[in-house]
C-alpha positions as CSV (number, residue, x, y, z in Angstrom):
1,M,40.9,-8.0,21.6
2,Q,44.0,-5.8,20.7
3,Y,47.4,-6.9,18.8
4,Y,50.4,-5.7,17.2
5,V,51.1,-5.6,14.0
6,G,54.6,-5.0,12.0
7,E,58.0,-4.7,14.2
8,G,60.2,-1.9,15.1
9,D,59.2,1.5,14.7
10,D,56.1,0.0,11.8
11,R,54.4,-1.8,14.9
12,H,50.8,-0.7,15.1
13,L,48.4,-1.7,18.0
14,V,45.2,-2.8,16.4
15,D,41.9,-2.8,18.3
16,H,39.1,-5.4,17.1
17,P,36.4,-4.8,17.3
18,P,36.8,-0.9,17.0
19,L,35.8,1.0,20.5
20,F,33.1,3.6,20.4
21,A,33.6,7.2,22.0
22,C,31.6,9.7,23.7
23,E,32.0,13.3,23.9
24,W,30.3,15.1,27.0
25,E,31.3,18.5,28.4
26,G,34.2,18.7,26.0
27,R,35.9,15.4,26.9
28,K,36.0,12.2,24.9
29,S,35.7,8.9,26.7
30,L,36.2,5.4,25.5
31,L,33.0,3.2,26.0
32,T,32.7,-0.2,26.8
33,M,29.8,-2.4,26.6
34,A,27.4,-2.7,29.6
35,P,27.3,-5.8,31.4
36,N,23.5,-5.8,30.9
37,F,23.8,-5.8,27.1
38,V,26.6,-8.2,27.1
39,E,24.0,-10.7,29.0
40,E,21.0,-9.5,26.8
41,L,23.4,-10.8,23.7
42,L,23.6,-14.1,24.8
43,A,20.6,-14.6,25.6
44,T,18.8,-14.0,22.5
45,S,21.8,-16.5,21.1
46,Q,19.6,-19.2,22.1
47,D,16.7,-18.6,19.9
48,V,18.6,-17.0,16.7
49,M,20.4,-19.3,14.2
50,P,23.8,-17.5,13.1
51,G,24.4,-17.0,9.7
52,N,26.5,-15.5,7.0
53,P,26.5,-11.9,7.0
54,G,25.9,-11.9,3.1
55,E,22.8,-14.2,3.8
56,I,21.8,-12.2,6.6
57,A,21.9,-9.2,4.7
58,G,20.4,-10.7,1.3
59,S,17.2,-11.8,3.4
60,Y,16.8,-8.3,4.9
61,F,17.8,-5.8,1.7
62,K,18.9,-7.7,-1.4
63,P,20.9,-5.1,-3.1
64,A,23.5,-5.1,-0.2
65,E,24.3,-8.7,-0.3
66,G,27.2,-8.0,-1.8
67,A,28.6,-5.4,0.1
68,F,28.9,-8.6,2.6
69,T,30.2,-10.8,-0.1
70,L,33.8,-11.8,0.8
71,P,36.8,-13.4,-1.6
72,S,36.7,-17.0,-1.8
73,F,40.2,-17.6,0.1
74,L,38.3,-16.4,3.3
75,I,36.0,-17.7,5.4
76,P,33.5,-15.6,6.7
77,P,32.1,-15.7,10.8
78,R,29.0,-17.3,11.9
79,V,27.3,-14.1,13.1
80,F,24.1,-14.2,15.4
81,L,22.3,-11.2,14.5
82,F,20.5,-9.1,17.0
83,N,17.3,-7.7,16.3
84,P,14.5,-8.1,18.8
85,E,12.5,-5.5,17.2
86,N,12.8,-7.1,14.2
87,L,13.6,-4.6,11.7
88,R,13.3,-4.8,8.2
89,G,15.4,-3.3,5.1
90,P,18.0,-1.3,5.8
91,D,17.7,-1.0,9.3
92,A,18.2,-4.4,10.0
93,L,21.8,-4.7,8.7
94,P,24.2,-5.3,10.7
95,Y,26.8,-2.2,11.8
96,L,28.8,-3.7,14.4
97,I,30.0,-7.2,14.8
98,V,31.8,-7.8,18.2
99,L,32.8,-11.3,19.6
100,V,31.8,-12.0,22.7
101,D,32.2,-16.0,24.6
102,K,33.7,-17.2,20.8
103,K,30.3,-15.9,19.1
104,F,30.5,-13.6,16.7
105,F,27.1,-11.0,17.3
106,G,25.8,-8.6,14.6
107,I,24.3,-5.6,15.5
108,P,22.5,-2.9,13.7
109,A,23.1,0.4,14.1
110,R,19.6,1.3,15.6
111,Y,20.7,-0.4,18.9
112,L,23.6,1.5,19.7
113,T,22.2,3.3,22.4
114,P,23.5,5.0,25.6
115,D,21.9,2.8,27.9
116,R,24.1,-0.4,26.5
117,F,27.4,1.3,26.7
118,T,29.3,2.7,29.8
119,G,32.5,4.7,30.3
120,C,31.3,8.3,30.0
121,D,29.3,10.7,32.8
122,G,26.4,11.9,30.2
123,L,25.7,8.6,29.4
124,P,22.3,8.8,31.4
125,E,21.7,12.3,30.0
126,L,21.9,11.2,26.5
127,A,19.8,8.4,27.0
128,K,16.9,10.5,28.2
129,R,17.3,12.7,25.6
130,M,17.2,9.9,23.1
131,R,14.2,8.2,24.8
132,H,12.3,11.7,24.4
133,E,13.3,11.9,20.6
134,R,11.6,9.0,19.9
135,K,8.3,9.7,21.9
136,L,8.1,12.7,19.6
137,E,9.0,11.0,16.6
138,A,6.1,8.1,17.5
139,Q,3.5,10.8,18.2
140,R,4.2,12.2,15.0
141,R,4.1,9.2,13.2
142,R,0.3,8.3,14.6
143,D,-0.9,11.7,13.8
144,L,0.0,11.3,10.2
145,S,-1.2,8.2,10.0
146,G,-4.6,9.3,12.1
147,S,-5.1,12.3,9.8
148,S,-4.5,10.2,6.8
149,S,-7.5,7.5,7.9
150,V,-9.9,10.3,9.2
151,R,-9.7,12.3,5.6
152,G,-10.9,9.4,3.2
153,P,-11.0,9.6,-0.8
154,V,-11.9,13.0,-1.7
155,P,-15.1,12.6,-4.6
156,P,-14.8,13.7,-8.0
157,P,-16.3,17.6,-8.9
158,Q,-19.4,17.8,-10.0
159,G,-19.8,20.2,-12.3
160,P,-23.5,21.8,-13.9
161,P,-25.5,19.5,-16.0
162,P,-25.6,19.7,-19.7
163,Q,-27.3,22.8,-21.1
164,G,-29.4,22.5,-24.4
165,P,-32.0,21.0,-26.3
166,R,-33.2,17.1,-25.6
167,P,-34.3,15.1,-28.3
168,P,-38.3,14.5,-28.6
169,G,-39.3,11.9,-27.2
170,R,-36.8,10.7,-24.5
171,R,-36.7,12.0,-20.4
172,P,-33.7,13.0,-19.0
173,P,-32.1,10.0,-17.3
174,S,-32.7,11.2,-13.5
175,Q,-36.0,11.6,-13.8
176,G,-38.2,8.7,-12.9
177,G,-40.9,6.8,-14.8
178,R,-41.6,4.8,-17.9
179,P,-40.0,5.4,-21.0
180,R,-42.4,6.7,-23.6
181,R,-43.3,4.6,-26.4
182,P,-42.9,5.6,-30.0
183,D,-46.7,6.6,-30.2
184,E,-46.4,8.9,-27.0
185,S,-44.2,11.3,-28.0
186,G,-46.3,13.7,-29.7
187,V,-44.9,13.6,-33.4
188,R,-47.3,13.4,-35.6
189,R,-47.2,10.6,-38.1
190,G,-47.7,10.9,-41.9
191,P,-50.0,9.6,-44.7
192,P,-49.5,5.9,-44.3
193,P,-47.5,4.3,-47.0
194,E,-48.8,2.4,-50.1
195,G,-50.5,-1.0,-49.3
196,K,-51.3,-0.5,-45.5
197,G,-54.5,0.6,-44.2
198,K,-56.6,-1.1,-46.9
199,G,-60.3,-0.7,-46.3
200,K,-60.4,2.6,-44.0
201,A,-62.1,5.4,-45.8
202,A,-59.9,8.9,-46.2
203,P,-61.8,11.7,-43.9
204,G,-64.7,13.4,-45.7
205,S,-65.8,10.6,-47.8
206,R,-68.1,7.7,-48.0
207,R,-67.3,4.1,-48.6
208,A,-69.3,2.0,-51.2
209,P,-71.7,-0.3,-49.0
210,R,-71.3,-3.9,-49.3
211,P,-73.4,-6.2,-50.4
212,N,-75.3,-7.2,-47.3
213,E,-75.5,-3.7,-46.0
214,S,-78.5,-3.3,-48.4
215,G,-81.2,-3.5,-45.8
216,V,-82.8,-6.7,-47.3
217,R,-82.1,-9.9,-45.1
218,R,-80.8,-12.9,-46.8
219,P,-82.6,-16.1,-45.1
220,P,-79.9,-18.6,-43.7
221,K,-79.0,-21.1,-46.7
222,G,-80.7,-24.5,-46.9
223,R,-84.1,-23.4,-46.1
224,P,-86.3,-22.3,-49.0
225,R,-88.1,-19.1,-49.0
226,P,-91.8,-18.6,-48.4
């Protein structure tokens, strides 16, 4: 759409929306949208609900919501966002807003590829180069993701076992078997404390015989002696 602003010598021609140009073999040419791209835009508008540019920016990239907010006296257009690849974040923000059949379409910069324009002889070659670069980029991402999944987590370094004497009566944790009891530790115990071990004779001494150990057998109670 073209219109003039001003009067007399201050009259200026304004193109809205702005046109793109392509430079090929030292010549610059103005570009127009390809017919198939215009048909693609109109086809996607049947499945997409229009929205305020500020709302669209907030749903994909919250910090950019303020950049699309207009003053209160301006009525923002209802924009159909063209995003068939479901881009997220800053890549989904519309770089260009174009009017087609009284519908505003927001187009992110990712979709402004050479195959969607006409008016330059070098567009087919530029489109071929762009497809090749995208294949290389996709292959590089697959290689990076594959190498990171094969490596796996790196185990922590294991140092030599600690040296030094072990406390008696304990086995190292790595050895099997049941733990020793305190009396199997090989440590000699001292004499029992006083009040314990009564009735046991010391080594080398003889215990006094008890009354029933004299050698005379007592008759059972209740029976008279002969």
